[in-house]
VMD Tcl script that builds the backbone (N, CA, C; Angstrom):
set m [mol new atoms 198]
animate dup $m
set s [atomselect $m all]
$s set {name element resname resid chain x y z} {
  {N N MET 1 A -11.274 -29.708 3.992}
  {CA C MET 1 A -10.845 -30.973 3.449}
  {C C MET 1 A -11.929 -32.011 3.740}
  {N N LYS 2 A -12.269 -32.738 2.707}
  {CA C LYS 2 A -13.314 -33.746 2.857}
  {C C LYS 2 A -12.712 -35.094 3.224}
  {N N THR 3 A -13.508 -35.896 3.885}
  {CA C THR 3 A -13.057 -37.215 4.302}
  {C C THR 3 A -12.727 -38.076 3.094}
  {N N SER 4 A -13.506 -37.954 2.035}
  {CA C SER 4 A -13.256 -38.757 0.834}
  {C C SER 4 A -11.897 -38.419 0.225}
  {N N ASP 5 A -11.494 -37.154 0.310}
  {CA C ASP 5 A -10.175 -36.757 -0.189}
  {C C ASP 5 A -9.066 -37.414 0.629}
  {N N VAL 6 A -9.259 -37.463 1.929}
  {CA C VAL 6 A -8.243 -38.033 2.815}
  {C C VAL 6 A -8.165 -39.551 2.623}
  {N N HIS 7 A -9.304 -40.202 2.429}
  {CA C HIS 7 A -9.312 -41.653 2.215}
  {C C HIS 7 A -8.566 -42.033 0.931}
  {N N ALA 8 A -8.571 -41.141 -0.054}
  {CA C ALA 8 A -7.930 -41.423 -1.338}
  {C C ALA 8 A -6.406 -41.302 -1.273}
  {N N MET 9 A -5.882 -40.717 -0.210}
  {CA C MET 9 A -4.434 -40.500 -0.087}
  {C C MET 9 A -3.712 -41.773 0.345}
  {N N THR 10 A -2.438 -41.855 -0.060}
  {CA C THR 10 A -1.600 -42.953 0.403}
  {C C THR 10 A -1.034 -42.578 1.775}
  {N N GLU 11 A -0.355 -43.529 2.414}
  {CA C GLU 11 A 0.198 -43.261 3.743}
  {C C GLU 11 A 1.251 -42.158 3.704}
  {N N ASP 12 A 2.067 -42.130 2.650}
  {CA C ASP 12 A 3.078 -41.078 2.528}
  {C C ASP 12 A 2.425 -39.712 2.330}
  {N N GLN 13 A 1.366 -39.677 1.536}
  {CA C GLN 13 A 0.655 -38.423 1.329}
  {C C GLN 13 A 0.013 -37.945 2.622}
  {N N LEU 14 A -0.485 -38.887 3.422}
  {CA C LEU 14 A -1.077 -38.527 4.711}
  {C C LEU 14 A -0.039 -37.911 5.638}
  {N N LYS 15 A 1.162 -38.481 5.645}
  {CA C LYS 15 A 2.233 -37.934 6.482}
  {C C LYS 15 A 2.599 -36.521 6.043}
  {N N ASP 16 A 2.685 -36.319 4.724}
  {CA C ASP 16 A 3.009 -34.992 4.204}
  {C C ASP 16 A 1.909 -33.989 4.532}
  {N N GLU 17 A 0.659 -34.409 4.382}
  {CA C GLU 17 A -0.471 -33.533 4.686}
  {C C GLU 17 A -0.505 -33.170 6.168}
  {N N LEU 18 A -0.206 -34.155 7.015}
  {CA C LEU 18 A -0.177 -33.903 8.457}
  {C C LEU 18 A 0.901 -32.884 8.813}
  {N N ALA 19 A 2.069 -33.022 8.209}
  {CA C ALA 19 A 3.150 -32.068 8.462}
  {C C ALA 19 A 2.756 -30.667 7.996}
  {N N LYS 20 A 2.112 -30.589 6.852}
  {CA C LYS 20 A 1.674 -29.302 6.322}
  {C C LYS 20 A 0.634 -28.650 7.244}
  {N N LEU 21 A -0.307 -29.459 7.718}
  {CA C LEU 21 A -1.347 -28.936 8.601}
  {C C LEU 21 A -0.779 -28.483 9.942}
  {N N LYS 22 A 0.187 -29.221 10.471}
  {CA C LYS 22 A 0.798 -28.835 11.748}
  {C C LYS 22 A 1.571 -27.523 11.600}
  {N N LYS 23 A 2.235 -27.350 10.458}
  {CA C LYS 23 A 2.952 -26.102 10.205}
  {C C LYS 23 A 1.960 -24.940 10.102}
  {N N GLU 24 A 0.831 -25.182 9.431}
  {CA C GLU 24 A -0.187 -24.137 9.322}
  {C C GLU 24 A -0.777 -23.808 10.693}
  {N N GLN 25 A -0.990 -24.837 11.513}
  {CA C GLN 25 A -1.521 -24.621 12.858}
  {C C GLN 25 A -0.558 -23.760 13.676}
  {N N PHE 26 A 0.732 -24.042 13.573}
  {CA C PHE 26 A 1.727 -23.247 14.280}
  {C C PHE 26 A 1.672 -21.792 13.830}
  {N N ASN 27 A 1.614 -21.595 12.516}
  {CA C ASN 27 A 1.568 -20.230 11.988}
  {C C ASN 27 A 0.311 -19.495 12.439}
  {N N LEU 28 A -0.824 -20.203 12.474}
  {CA C LEU 28 A -2.062 -19.580 12.922}
  {C C LEU 28 A -1.986 -19.192 14.401}
  {N N ARG 29 A -1.392 -20.067 15.217}
  {CA C ARG 29 A -1.236 -19.745 16.632}
  {C C ARG 29 A -0.332 -18.531 16.810}
  {N N PHE 30 A 0.715 -18.465 16.002}
  {CA C PHE 30 A 1.637 -17.341 16.076}
  {C C PHE 30 A 0.932 -16.048 15.678}
  {N N GLN 31 A 0.113 -16.113 14.617}
  {CA C GLN 31 A -0.633 -14.937 14.179}
  {C C GLN 31 A -1.628 -14.492 15.248}
  {N N LYS 32 A -2.260 -15.457 15.908}
  {CA C LYS 32 A -3.214 -15.130 16.959}
  {C C LYS 32 A -2.516 -14.421 18.117}
  {N N ALA 33 A -1.341 -14.902 18.471}
  {CA C ALA 33 A -0.598 -14.326 19.591}
  {C C ALA 33 A -0.146 -12.897 19.296}
  {N N THR 34 A 0.149 -12.620 18.028}
  {CA C THR 34 A 0.624 -11.286 17.673}
  {C C THR 34 A -0.511 -10.369 17.230}
  {N N GLY 35 A -1.742 -10.889 17.208}
  {CA C GLY 35 A -2.896 -10.071 16.851}
  {C C GLY 35 A -3.087 -9.876 15.363}
  {N N GLN 36 A -2.478 -10.702 14.541}
  {CA C GLN 36 A -2.576 -10.556 13.090}
  {C C GLN 36 A -3.557 -11.535 12.455}
  {N N LEU 37 A -4.189 -12.375 13.245}
  {CA C LEU 37 A -5.079 -13.403 12.709}
  {C C LEU 37 A -6.396 -12.783 12.264}
  {N N GLU 38 A -6.781 -13.035 11.003}
  {CA C GLU 38 A -8.028 -12.496 10.479}
  {C C GLU 38 A -9.147 -13.535 10.505}
  {N N LYS 39 A -8.852 -14.753 10.069}
  {CA C LYS 39 A -9.863 -15.808 10.031}
  {C C LYS 39 A -9.713 -16.694 11.260}
  {N N THR 40 A -10.411 -16.374 12.305}
  {CA C THR 40 A -10.269 -17.149 13.537}
  {C C THR 40 A -10.850 -18.556 13.401}
  {N N ALA 41 A -11.808 -18.747 12.518}
  {CA C ALA 41 A -12.424 -20.064 12.329}
  {C C ALA 41 A -11.444 -21.055 11.701}
  {N N ARG 42 A -10.417 -20.548 11.051}
  {CA C ARG 42 A -9.445 -21.433 10.382}
  {C C ARG 42 A -8.704 -22.306 11.399}
  {N N ILE 43 A -8.519 -21.815 12.615}
  {CA C ILE 43 A -7.842 -22.597 13.659}
  {C C ILE 43 A -8.628 -23.876 13.926}
  {N N LYS 44 A -9.932 -23.746 14.056}
  {CA C LYS 44 A -10.791 -24.900 14.313}
  {C C LYS 44 A -10.789 -25.869 13.132}
  {N N GLU 45 A -10.823 -25.326 11.911}
  {CA C GLU 45 A -10.809 -26.168 10.716}
  {C C GLU 45 A -9.523 -26.984 10.637}
  {N N VAL 46 A -8.401 -26.337 10.892}
  {CA C VAL 46 A -7.106 -27.014 10.812}
  {C C VAL 46 A -7.003 -28.098 11.889}
  {N N ARG 47 A -7.475 -27.772 13.092}
  {CA C ARG 47 A -7.424 -28.752 14.171}
  {C C ARG 47 A -8.247 -29.992 13.810}
  {N N ARG 48 A -9.399 -29.793 13.226}
  {CA C ARG 48 A -10.242 -30.928 12.830}
  {C C ARG 48 A -9.637 -31.696 11.663}
  {N N ASP 49 A -9.001 -30.979 10.731}
  {CA C ASP 49 A -8.336 -31.654 9.623}
  {C C ASP 49 A -7.187 -32.530 10.123}
  {N N ILE 50 A -6.451 -32.045 11.112}
  {CA C ILE 50 A -5.363 -32.830 11.700}
  {C C ILE 50 A -5.926 -34.106 12.316}
  {N N ALA 51 A -7.003 -33.978 13.055}
  {CA C ALA 51 A -7.626 -35.149 13.677}
  {C C ALA 51 A -8.128 -36.124 12.615}
  {N N ARG 52 A -8.700 -35.583 11.546}
  {CA C ARG 52 A -9.214 -36.424 10.459}
  {C C ARG 52 A -8.082 -37.218 9.808}
  {N N VAL 53 A -6.971 -36.545 9.526}
  {CA C VAL 53 A -5.833 -37.206 8.890}
  {C C VAL 53 A -5.247 -38.274 9.811}
  {N N LYS 54 A -5.107 -37.945 11.096}
  {CA C LYS 54 A -4.551 -38.909 12.050}
  {C C LYS 54 A -5.450 -40.140 12.185}
  {N N THR 55 A -6.751 -39.929 12.212}
  {CA C THR 55 A -7.700 -41.038 12.359}
  {C C THR 55 A -7.626 -41.972 11.159}
  {N N ILE 56 A -7.646 -41.408 9.974}
  {CA C ILE 56 A -7.620 -42.239 8.771}
  {C C ILE 56 A -6.270 -42.932 8.613}
  {N N ALA 57 A -5.190 -42.263 9.003}
  {CA C ALA 57 A -3.863 -42.885 8.949}
  {C C ALA 57 A -3.812 -44.080 9.897}
  {N N ALA 58 A -4.396 -43.942 11.074}
  {CA C ALA 58 A -4.418 -45.041 12.034}
  {C C ALA 58 A -5.271 -46.199 11.521}
  {N N GLN 59 A -6.373 -45.885 10.868}
  {CA C GLN 59 A -7.235 -46.925 10.305}
  {C C GLN 59 A -6.514 -47.688 9.213}
  {N N LYS 60 A -5.792 -46.963 8.362}
  {CA C LYS 60 A -5.053 -47.622 7.279}
  {C C LYS 60 A -3.920 -48.475 7.831}
  {N N ALA 61 A -3.261 -47.989 8.888}
  {CA C ALA 61 A -2.179 -48.757 9.495}
  {C C ALA 61 A -2.723 -50.036 10.136}
  {N N ALA 62 A -3.877 -49.926 10.788}
  {CA C ALA 62 A -4.484 -51.104 11.426}
  {C C ALA 62 A -4.957 -52.099 10.378}
  {N N ALA 63 A -5.462 -51.607 9.251}
  {CA C ALA 63 A -5.916 -52.497 8.179}
  {C C ALA 63 A -4.738 -53.198 7.531}
  {N N GLY 64 A -3.590 -52.507 7.476}
  {CA C GLY 64 A -2.409 -53.110 6.875}
  {C C GLY 64 A -1.809 -54.216 7.741}
  {N N LYS 65 A -1.943 -54.081 9.050}
  {CA C LYS 65 A -1.388 -55.080 9.971}
  {C C LYS 65 A -2.310 -56.277 10.140}
  {N N ALA 66 A -3.593 -56.055 9.959}
  {CA C ALA 66 A -4.562 -57.142 10.185}
  {C C ALA 66 A -4.671 -58.082 9.026}
}
mol reanalyze $m
mol bondsrecalc $m
mol representation Tube
mol addrep $m
C-alpha cells in the first residue's frame, strides 16, 4: 500500500482499512503459529501498513481540530 493511496482515503475508509489490516495480521500470526504461513514477509508489510494508516489518521484528526 502506498502512502498516496492512504492520503486519498477519508477517515471512515481509514478506519475500515485499519480493521481489515488488523484482521489480516491476526490471521497471519495464526498461520505462523500453526506452521502454515508461506509468505513470511507479509507480516512485516502488514505491520508497516497498520502504522502508516494510524499515522495518517492521526495527522488528519489533528488537522481537523486545528
